[in-house]
DSSP file (Angstrom, degrees, kcal/mol; ACC not computed):
  #  RESIDUE AA STRUCTURE BP1 BP2  ACC     N-H-->O    O-->H-N    N-H-->O    O-->H-N    TCO  KAPPA ALPHA  PHI   PSI    X-CA   Y-CA   Z-CA
    1    1 A M              0   0    0      0, 0.0     2,-0.1     0, 0.0     5,-0.0   0.000 360.0 360.0 360.0 125.3    0.0    0.0    0.0
    2    2 A T    >>  -     0   0    0      1,-0.1     3,-0.7     0, 0.0     4,-0.5  -0.402 360.0-107.3 -86.4 166.5    1.5    3.3   -1.0
    3    3 A E  G >4 S+     0   0    0      1,-0.2     3,-0.8     2,-0.2    -1,-0.1   0.860 117.7  56.5 -58.4 -36.5    1.3    6.5    0.9
    4    4 A D  G 34 S+     0   0    0      1,-0.2    -1,-0.2     0, 0.0     0, 0.0   0.771 107.1  46.6 -71.0 -26.3   -1.1    7.9   -1.7
    5    5 A T  G <4 S+     0   0    0     -3,-0.7     2,-0.3     2,-0.1    -1,-0.2   0.422  81.7 116.3 -99.4   2.3   -3.7    5.1   -1.4
    6    6 A R    <<  -     0   0    0     -3,-0.8     2,-0.1    -4,-0.5    -3,-0.0  -0.546  54.9-145.5 -76.1 131.4   -3.9    4.9    2.4
    7    7 A T     >  -     0   0    0     -2,-0.3     4,-2.2     1,-0.1     5,-0.2  -0.399  27.9-104.8 -86.3 169.2   -7.3    5.8    3.8
    8    8 A T  H  > S+     0   0    0      1,-0.2     4,-2.6     2,-0.2     5,-0.2   0.891 124.7  54.0 -59.7 -39.3   -7.9    7.6    7.0
    9    9 A Q  H  > S+     0   0    0      1,-0.2     4,-2.6     2,-0.2    -1,-0.2   0.908 106.4  51.6 -62.8 -41.7   -9.0    4.3    8.5
   10   10 A D  H  > S+     0   0    0      1,-0.2     4,-2.3     2,-0.2    -1,-0.2   0.915 111.4  47.8 -58.9 -43.4   -5.7    2.7    7.4
   11   11 A L  H  X S+     0   0    0     -4,-2.2     4,-2.6     2,-0.2    -2,-0.2   0.903 111.6  48.7 -66.7 -41.9   -3.8    5.5    9.1
   12   12 A V  H  X S+     0   0    0     -4,-2.6     4,-2.4     2,-0.2    -1,-0.2   0.906 111.3  50.7 -65.8 -40.5   -5.8    5.2   12.3
   13   13 A Q  H  X S+     0   0    0     -4,-2.6     4,-2.3     2,-0.2    -2,-0.2   0.910 111.5  47.8 -63.1 -41.1   -5.2    1.5   12.3
   14   14 A E  H  X S+     0   0    0     -4,-2.3     4,-2.8     2,-0.2     5,-0.2   0.908 109.6  53.7 -65.0 -40.4   -1.5    2.0   11.8
   15   15 A Q  H  X S+     0   0    0     -4,-2.6     4,-2.4     1,-0.2    -2,-0.2   0.912 110.2  47.0 -58.9 -43.2   -1.5    4.6   14.6
   16   16 A L  H  X S+     0   0    0     -4,-2.4     4,-2.4     2,-0.2    -1,-0.2   0.894 111.6  50.5 -67.2 -40.1   -3.2    2.1   16.9
   17   17 A R  H  X S+     0   0    0     -4,-2.3     4,-2.6     2,-0.2    -2,-0.2   0.929 112.7  46.2 -62.3 -45.5   -0.7   -0.7   16.0
   18   18 A I  H  X S+     0   0    0     -4,-2.8     4,-2.7     2,-0.2    -2,-0.2   0.916 112.0  51.0 -64.1 -42.8    2.3    1.6   16.6
   19   19 A T  H  X S+     0   0    0     -4,-2.4     4,-2.1    -5,-0.2    -1,-0.2   0.903 111.3  48.4 -61.7 -41.0    0.8    2.8   19.9
   20   20 A S  H  X S+     0   0    0     -4,-2.4     4,-2.1     2,-0.2    -2,-0.2   0.920 111.7  49.1 -64.2 -44.1    0.3   -0.9   21.0
   21   21 A D  H  X S+     0   0    0     -4,-2.6     4,-2.6     1,-0.2    -2,-0.2   0.892 110.3  51.6 -62.2 -39.9    3.9   -1.8   19.9
   22   22 A L  H  X S+     0   0    0     -4,-2.7     4,-2.9     2,-0.2    -1,-0.2   0.892 107.0  53.4 -63.5 -39.6    5.2    1.2   21.9
   23   23 A S  H  X S+     0   0    0     -4,-2.1     4,-1.9     2,-0.2    -2,-0.2   0.928 110.8  46.2 -61.2 -45.2    3.3    0.1   24.9
   24   24 A V  H  X S+     0   0    0     -4,-2.1     4,-2.3     1,-0.2    -2,-0.2   0.931 114.5  47.5 -62.5 -46.3    4.9   -3.3   24.8
   25   25 A L  H  X S+     0   0    0     -4,-2.6     4,-3.0     1,-0.2    -2,-0.2   0.880 109.4  53.0 -65.9 -37.9    8.3   -1.9   24.2
   26   26 A N  H  X S+     0   0    0     -4,-2.9     4,-2.3     2,-0.2    -1,-0.2   0.896 110.0  49.0 -64.6 -38.3    8.0    0.6   27.0
   27   27 A G  H  X S+     0   0    0     -4,-1.9     4,-2.1    -5,-0.2    -2,-0.2   0.916 112.9  47.4 -63.9 -43.3    7.0   -2.2   29.4
   28   28 A E  H  X S+     0   0    0     -4,-2.3     4,-2.5     2,-0.2    -2,-0.2   0.909 111.3  51.2 -63.2 -43.1   10.0   -4.2   28.2
   29   29 A H  H  X S+     0   0    0     -4,-3.0     4,-2.4     1,-0.2    -2,-0.2   0.909 109.0  50.7 -62.6 -41.8   12.3   -1.2   28.6
   30   30 A H  H  X S+     0   0    0     -4,-2.3     4,-2.1     2,-0.2    -1,-0.2   0.921 110.5  49.6 -60.6 -44.2   11.0   -0.7   32.1
   31   31 A R  H  X S+     0   0    0     -4,-2.1     4,-2.3     1,-0.2    -2,-0.2   0.906 110.8  50.0 -61.4 -42.4   11.7   -4.4   32.9
   32   32 A L  H  X S+     0   0    0     -4,-2.5     4,-2.7     1,-0.2    -1,-0.2   0.881 108.3  52.3 -65.8 -38.0   15.2   -4.1   31.5
   33   33 A L  H  X S+     0   0    0     -4,-2.4     4,-2.3     2,-0.2    -1,-0.2   0.890 109.9  49.1 -65.2 -37.8   15.9   -0.9   33.5
   34   34 A Q  H  X S+     0   0    0     -4,-2.1     4,-2.5     2,-0.2    -2,-0.2   0.917 111.9  48.9 -64.8 -42.4   14.9   -2.8   36.7
   35   35 A Q  H  X S+     0   0    0     -4,-2.3     4,-2.7     2,-0.2    -2,-0.2   0.905 110.5  51.0 -62.9 -42.0   17.1   -5.7   35.7
   36   36 A L  H  X S+     0   0    0     -4,-2.7     4,-2.3     2,-0.2    -1,-0.2   0.912 110.7  48.9 -61.9 -43.0   20.0   -3.3   35.1
   37   37 A G  H  X S+     0   0    0     -4,-2.3     4,-2.3     2,-0.2    -2,-0.2   0.919 112.2  47.8 -62.6 -44.1   19.5   -1.7   38.5
   38   38 A A  H  X S+     0   0    0     -4,-2.5     4,-2.5     1,-0.2    -2,-0.2   0.907 112.3  49.1 -64.3 -41.9   19.4   -5.1   40.2
   39   39 A A  H  X S+     0   0    0     -4,-2.7     4,-2.5     1,-0.2    26,-0.2   0.888 111.1  50.4 -65.7 -38.0   22.5   -6.3   38.4
   40   40 A S  H  X S+     0   0    0     -4,-2.3     4,-2.4     2,-0.2    -2,-0.2   0.901 110.8  48.6 -66.1 -40.7   24.3   -3.1   39.4
   41   41 A I  H  X S+     0   0    0     -4,-2.3     4,-2.6     2,-0.2    -2,-0.2   0.919 111.5  49.9 -64.7 -43.5   23.3   -3.5   43.0
   42   42 A T  H  X S+     0   0    0     -4,-2.5     4,-2.3     1,-0.2    -2,-0.2   0.932 110.8  49.7 -59.9 -45.6   24.5   -7.1   43.0
   43   43 A Q  H  X S+     0   0    0     -4,-2.5     4,-2.4     1,-0.2    -2,-0.2   0.921 111.6  48.6 -59.9 -44.4   27.8   -6.0   41.5
   44   44 A Q  H  X S+     0   0    0     -4,-2.4     4,-2.5     1,-0.2    -1,-0.2   0.895 109.8  52.0 -64.1 -40.2   28.2   -3.3   44.1
   45   45 A M  H  X S+     0   0    0     -4,-2.6     4,-1.6     2,-0.2    -1,-0.2   0.903 110.3  48.6 -63.0 -40.8   27.4   -5.8   46.9
   46   46 A I  H  < S+     0   0    0     -4,-2.3    -2,-0.2     1,-0.2    -1,-0.2   0.923 113.0  47.5 -64.8 -43.7   30.0   -8.2   45.6
   47   47 A E  H  < S+     0   0    0     -4,-2.4    -2,-0.2     1,-0.2    -1,-0.2   0.871 111.9  50.6 -65.2 -36.4   32.6   -5.4   45.4
   48   48 A D  H  < S+     0   0    0     -4,-2.5     2,-1.3     1,-0.2    -1,-0.2   0.777  99.5  67.6 -73.3 -27.2   31.8   -4.2   48.9
   49   49 A D    >X  +     0   0    0     -4,-1.6     4,-1.1     1,-0.2     3,-1.0  -0.691  63.7 178.4 -96.4  84.5   32.1   -7.6   50.5
   50   50 A S  T 34 S+     0   0    0     -2,-1.3    -1,-0.2     1,-0.3     3,-0.2   0.798  76.7  57.6 -61.7 -29.3   35.9   -8.1   50.0
   51   51 A A  T 34 S+     0   0    0      1,-0.2    -1,-0.3    -3,-0.1    -2,-0.1   0.858 114.4  37.6 -67.8 -33.4   35.8  -11.5   51.8
   52   52 A A  T <4 S+     0   0    0     -3,-1.0     2,-0.3    -6,-0.1    -1,-0.2   0.515  90.3 116.7 -95.6  -6.0   33.2  -12.9   49.3
   53   53 A T     <  +     0   0    0     -4,-1.1     2,-0.3    -3,-0.2    -6,-0.1  -0.462  35.6 168.4 -71.7 126.1   34.7  -11.1   46.2
   54   54 A T     >  -     0   0    0     -2,-0.3     4,-2.3     1,-0.1     5,-0.2  -0.946  44.7-120.3-128.9 155.3   35.9  -13.5   43.6
   55   55 A L  H  > S+     0   0    0     -2,-0.3     4,-2.5     1,-0.2     5,-0.2   0.887 114.5  53.0 -60.8 -38.1   36.9  -12.6   40.1
   56   56 A E  H  > S+     0   0    0      2,-0.2     4,-2.6     1,-0.2    -1,-0.2   0.921 108.6  48.6 -65.2 -43.7   34.3  -15.0   38.7
   57   57 A A  H  > S+     0   0    0      1,-0.2     4,-2.4     2,-0.2    -1,-0.2   0.919 113.6  47.2 -62.9 -43.2   31.5  -13.4   40.7
   58   58 A L  H  X S+     0   0    0     -4,-2.3     4,-2.6     2,-0.2    -1,-0.2   0.900 111.5  51.3 -64.3 -40.0   32.6  -10.0   39.6
   59   59 A R  H  X S+     0   0    0     -4,-2.5     4,-2.3    -5,-0.2    -2,-0.2   0.923 111.4  46.9 -63.1 -44.3   32.8  -11.1   36.0
   60   60 A L  H  X S+     0   0    0     -4,-2.6     4,-2.2     2,-0.2    -2,-0.2   0.911 112.4  49.7 -64.1 -42.6   29.3  -12.6   36.1
   61   61 A A  H  X S+     0   0    0     -4,-2.4     4,-2.2     1,-0.2    -2,-0.2   0.916 112.3  47.8 -62.9 -42.5   27.9   -9.5   37.7
   62   62 A Q  H  X S+     0   0    0     -4,-2.6     4,-3.0     1,-0.2    -1,-0.2   0.877 109.1  54.0 -66.3 -36.9   29.5   -7.3   35.1
   63   63 A T  H  X S+     0   0    0     -4,-2.3     4,-2.6     2,-0.2    -1,-0.2   0.910 108.8  49.3 -61.8 -42.2   28.2   -9.6   32.3
   64   64 A D  H  X S+     0   0    0     -4,-2.2     4,-2.4     2,-0.2     5,-0.2   0.920 112.7  47.1 -61.8 -44.8   24.7   -9.1   33.7
   65   65 A V  H  X S+     0   0    0     -4,-2.2     4,-2.6   -26,-0.2    -2,-0.2   0.939 113.8  47.7 -62.3 -47.9   25.1   -5.4   33.8
   66   66 A D  H  X S+     0   0    0     -4,-3.0     4,-2.6     1,-0.2    -2,-0.2   0.907 113.2  47.8 -61.2 -43.5   26.5   -5.3   30.3
   67   67 A A  H  X S+     0   0    0     -4,-2.6     4,-2.4     2,-0.2     5,-0.2   0.920 113.6  46.8 -65.2 -44.1   23.7   -7.5   28.9
   68   68 A A  H  X S+     0   0    0     -4,-2.4     4,-2.3    -5,-0.2    -2,-0.2   0.899 113.4  49.5 -65.3 -40.2   21.0   -5.5   30.6
   69   69 A R  H  X S+     0   0    0     -4,-2.6     4,-2.6    -5,-0.2    -2,-0.2   0.930 111.9  47.7 -64.6 -45.4   22.5   -2.2   29.4
   70   70 A A  H  X S+     0   0    0     -4,-2.6     4,-2.2     1,-0.2    -2,-0.2   0.912 113.5  47.3 -63.2 -42.7   22.8   -3.5   25.8
   71   71 A A  H  X S+     0   0    0     -4,-2.4     4,-2.2     2,-0.2    -1,-0.2   0.895 112.2  50.5 -65.5 -39.6   19.3   -4.8   25.7
   72   72 A S  H  X S+     0   0    0     -4,-2.3     4,-2.4    -5,-0.2    -2,-0.2   0.915 110.7  48.6 -64.5 -43.5   18.0   -1.5   27.2
   73   73 A E  H  X S+     0   0    0     -4,-2.6     4,-1.9     2,-0.2    -2,-0.2   0.895 111.0  50.1 -65.0 -39.8   19.8    0.6   24.6
   74   74 A A  H  X S+     0   0    0     -4,-2.2     4,-2.1     1,-0.2    -1,-0.2   0.899 110.6  50.7 -63.7 -39.9   18.5   -1.6   21.8
   75   75 A C  H  X S+     0   0    0     -4,-2.2     4,-2.5     1,-0.2    -2,-0.2   0.905 107.4  53.2 -64.2 -42.0   15.0   -1.2   23.2
   76   76 A E  H  X S+     0   0    0     -4,-2.4     4,-2.4     1,-0.2    -1,-0.2   0.889 108.3  50.9 -60.4 -39.7   15.5    2.6   23.3
   77   77 A E  H  X S+     0   0    0     -4,-1.9     4,-2.1     2,-0.2    -1,-0.2   0.910 110.7  47.9 -64.8 -42.4   16.4    2.6   19.7
   78   78 A R  H  X S+     0   0    0     -4,-2.1     4,-2.3     2,-0.2    -2,-0.2   0.890 111.3  51.1 -65.8 -38.8   13.4    0.6   18.7
   79   79 A I  H  X S+     0   0    0     -4,-2.5     4,-2.7     2,-0.2    -2,-0.2   0.932 109.6  50.2 -62.9 -45.5   11.2    2.9   20.8
   80   80 A A  H  X S+     0   0    0     -4,-2.4     4,-2.0     1,-0.2    -2,-0.2   0.899 110.6  49.9 -60.2 -41.3   12.7    6.0   19.0
   81   81 A A  H  X S+     0   0    0     -4,-2.1     4,-2.2     2,-0.2    -1,-0.2   0.912 112.3  46.9 -64.6 -42.6   12.0    4.4   15.6
   82   82 A L  H  X S+     0   0    0     -4,-2.3     4,-2.9     1,-0.2    -2,-0.2   0.900 110.2  52.6 -66.6 -39.4    8.4    3.7   16.5
   83   83 A E  H  X S+     0   0    0     -4,-2.7     4,-2.4     2,-0.2    -1,-0.2   0.885 108.8  50.8 -62.7 -37.3    7.9    7.2   17.9
   84   84 A K  H  X S+     0   0    0     -4,-2.0     4,-2.1     2,-0.2    -2,-0.2   0.922 111.7  47.0 -64.8 -44.6    9.2    8.6   14.6
   85   85 A R  H  X S+     0   0    0     -4,-2.2     4,-2.3     2,-0.2    -2,-0.2   0.920 112.1  50.4 -61.9 -43.6    6.8    6.4   12.6
   86   86 A L  H  X S+     0   0    0     -4,-2.9     4,-2.6     1,-0.2    -2,-0.2   0.909 108.7  51.9 -61.6 -42.6    3.9    7.4   14.9
   87   87 A D  H  X S+     0   0    0     -4,-2.4     4,-2.5     1,-0.2    -1,-0.2   0.901 109.3  50.2 -60.0 -42.0    4.8   11.0   14.4
   88   88 A A  H  X S+     0   0    0     -4,-2.1     4,-2.2     2,-0.2    -1,-0.2   0.904 111.2  48.5 -64.0 -41.5    4.8   10.6   10.6
   89   89 A V  H  X S+     0   0    0     -4,-2.3     4,-2.5     2,-0.2    -2,-0.2   0.916 111.5  49.7 -65.2 -42.6    1.4    8.9   10.7
   90   90 A I  H  X S+     0   0    0     -4,-2.6     4,-2.7     1,-0.2    -2,-0.2   0.921 111.1  49.1 -62.9 -43.7   -0.1   11.6   12.9
   91   91 A H  H  X S+     0   0    0     -4,-2.5     4,-1.5     1,-0.2    -1,-0.2   0.897 110.7  50.8 -62.4 -38.9    1.2   14.3   10.6
   92   92 A E  H  < S+     0   0    0     -4,-2.2     4,-0.4     2,-0.2    -2,-0.2   0.906 111.4  48.2 -65.0 -40.3   -0.3   12.5    7.7
   93   93 A L  H >< S+     0   0    0     -4,-2.5     3,-1.2     1,-0.2    -2,-0.2   0.925 111.2  49.8 -64.5 -43.3   -3.6   12.3    9.5
   94   94 A L  H 3< S+     0   0    0     -4,-2.7    -1,-0.2     1,-0.3    -2,-0.2   0.769 104.0  60.2 -67.3 -25.4   -3.5   16.0   10.4
   95   95 A A  T 3< S+     0   0    0     -4,-1.5    -1,-0.3    -5,-0.2    -2,-0.2   0.586  84.1 103.1 -78.9  -9.8   -2.7   17.0    6.8
   96   96 A R    <         0   0    0     -3,-1.2    -3,-0.0    -4,-0.4    -4,-0.0  -0.448 360.0 360.0 -75.0 146.8   -6.0   15.4    5.6
   97   97 A P              0   0    0      0, 0.0    -1,-0.1     0, 0.0    -3,-0.1   0.494 360.0 360.0 -69.9 360.0   -8.8   17.7    4.7
C-alpha cells in the first residue's frame, strides 16, 4: 500500500498498531531498567564484600550489567524508531482535509 492510497482508516489502524507496539516496548524497557538496577546493586554488593569477592562473581555481575545495558539501549532505539513512525502517521492524518 503506497502513501497515496492509504485511507484515514488505514492511518488510524496503523496509529493504533504503533501505539500498541510502543506500549509493549515501554514495558520491556522498564523491565530491562529494573534488571539493570538489580545487576548493578548485585555487582556493588560483591565489590563491597571483600571476603566474598571473587573474580568469577565480579565477571558474572559485570556480564549481567552489560547484557541488561545493551538490551535496554536496543529497546530505546526501537522505541525511538516507532515514535518517529507514529509522528509521521499523525502528521499525515493531520494533513488530511
